[in-house]
N, C-alpha and C positions, 0 to 999 in steps of 0.2 A: 242452888244445888246443881252439882255437876251431873249432866246427863250423858256425857260421853263414857263409853265402857272403858274400863281399866285396860291399858295396853299391855300386851304380852310381848316382851322383847327377846330377840334371839341373841344369845351370848356366845362368844368364843372363849377359849381357855383363859386368856389374859383378863377379859372382863369378869369372868367367873371368879378368878382369884380376887379381884377388887371387891365383888359382891360378898364373897365368902369371908372376907377379912374385915368387913364393916363392923365396927364395935357397937354401933347403935342401929337398930332397925330390924325389920323382918323381911325375908325374901323366900319365895318358893320357886324352885328350879325343876322343871320337868325334863328329865333325860330321855332322849328318844333316838331312834334310828330311822332313816328314810323309808325303808321297806317293811316296817313293823306295823301291821294292821291294828294291833291293840294300842300302839302309840298314837295312831291317828284318832282312835276313839277317845283316849285319855286327853289328847289335845283339844278335841271338840268339847269335852266336858269342861276343861279349863277355860276355854273361850266362853262357855255359858256362864261359869262362875264370874268371869271378868265382866261380862255384860250386866251383871247385877250391881256393879259398883260397891259391893259390900266386903270384898276381900280386905283383910287387915294386912296383907302381905303384898310386896312388889312381886309381880309374876313374871317369870322368865322361862325360856326353853333353851335347850342346847342339844346338839348332836353328840352322843356319848363317844362316837369315834374320834372326835376332835378335842376331847377333854380327858386324855389318858391319865393325867395326874389325879384327877378327882375320881375317875373310875377305880383306880388303885387305892388311893388314899381313903376313900369312903367305902371301899370294897362293895361297889355296886354290883349286885348279882345278876340283874336282869333289867330289861326295859319293858314298859315304861317304869320309871322310878321318879318319885317326887321327893326332892330334898327340901326339908323345911329348915331354914337357916335363921337363927335368932341371935342377935347381938354378937356376931362373929364366930358362931359355933354351929355345927350340925346338930339340931335339936331332935330330928327324927327323919327316917326314910320310910316312905310309903310306897309299896309295890302293888297293892291291890286297891284300885279306885273303883269300887263297886257301883257307885251311882253318883250322879251330880250332887245330890243332897249330902252324901257322905263327904265328898270332896269340898263342898261348900262349908260344912261344919268344921273340917280341918283348917280352912283358910279364913274364917270369920273372926 
């Protein structure tokens, strides 16, 4: 059994294009900005979920300022925003991450 927490990788726009176009697989991408306090809380919650090793998704984060294509294409209204990508398509966008358990339930 793997005891290492799931790694949360930082993506640039080119890497996000690759992840968003994967025809097989699941990914969750947290869009943030550096000075957003709520984003820091959401990131900490994502780190806690990653530490459980139970997430069914590959976990990523990206600075929305460096991903203008996806900001416009997915019409991201605010940060933090968690994009759930399944089999090459945006399945859902989550703006309110109320608790670690809610986030865990979205990602298991």
